[in-house]
N, C-alpha and C positions, 0 to 999 in steps of 0.2 A: 504494500500500500504506500509506503514511504517513497519507494522508487518511482511509482507513477506520479506522485505529487512533485517529486524533484524534476522529472522529465517535463511535466506541464509547466512548472515554474521556469525552467531553463528555456523552454520554447517561447514562453511569453516575454521573457527578458530579451531574447534574440530578436523577436519580431519588433518589440519597442525600439531596440537599438537601430535596427534597419530603417524603421520609419523615421526616427529622429535624424539619421544620417541623410535620408532622402530629402526631408524638408529643409535641412541646413544647407543643402547644395543649391536650393532655389535662390536666385538673386532677389534683392529687395525690390518691391514694387514701388516705382517712383515715376516722376514725370519723364524720365529717360526711357523707362521700360513700358510706359503706358501703351496699350494696344498690342503688345507682343504676347506670344503664347509661351507656355511652359509645358512640356520640355522644349528646349530651344530648337530642336530639330523640326518641330512642327511649324516653325516660322517659314522655312524654306522648302519643306517636303510635305506634299499633300497626303501621301501614303502614311507618313509618320504621324501626321495630325489625326488622320482617321483612326489609326491604331490606338493612339493615346486617348481619343474620345471614346472608343469602344471599351477600353479598359478603365475608363473613369478617371484618368490621370490628367487630362487636358484642362488647363486653366489659362485665363487671360487676365492681364493686368488692367484693372479698371479704376476709375476715380468715382468715388461715391461721396458727394459733398466736398469736404475739405481733405479727405484722406484717400490714399491709394491702397488697393488690396487685390490679392489674387482671387478671382472668382472662377468656380468650376463652370465649364461649358457643358451643360446637360439640360435636357428637357425630360420631365417625367411623362410617361405615356398616357397617364390619366388626364393630364392637362390638355392633351390633344383631343381626347374624347369629348371634353366639355364644349369645344367650339363647333362640333359637327351639328348639334341640334339647331343652333342659331342659323347656320347656313341652310339647313333643310327648311327651316321656317320661312326664310326669305324666298326660296324657290316656289313655295306653295301659295304665295300671295296671289290673289285673284286679279288679273289684269282687267277684268270686266268693270270693276269699280272705277278704275282710272279712265276707261273709255267713256263711261257714263258721265263722269265729272267733266271731261273734255268736250263731250257733245253739247253741253249747255253753253259753251263758249263760242260756238259757231254762229 
């Protein structure tokens, strides 16, 4: 039982160390880096940008108010579903009402 706990603890420490090393390598988000992607390869290579986006690693340096920060480039699929009923509602509007309104102007 103790050996399982030790393995889990060592794994957790290793993962945290790797995550800390990865975030430390990212440059500071500032006016100089505004609009650039992280990882840096995504700025010049579309394939690398697509791969990073699929893995959830792609971030862009943005300015929010008076501060700069790295923002993840991601869209949740549920937010895309919420826009479809509004589009469908616009397509089902009756053009007859508009024709009746315009017929009085002739």
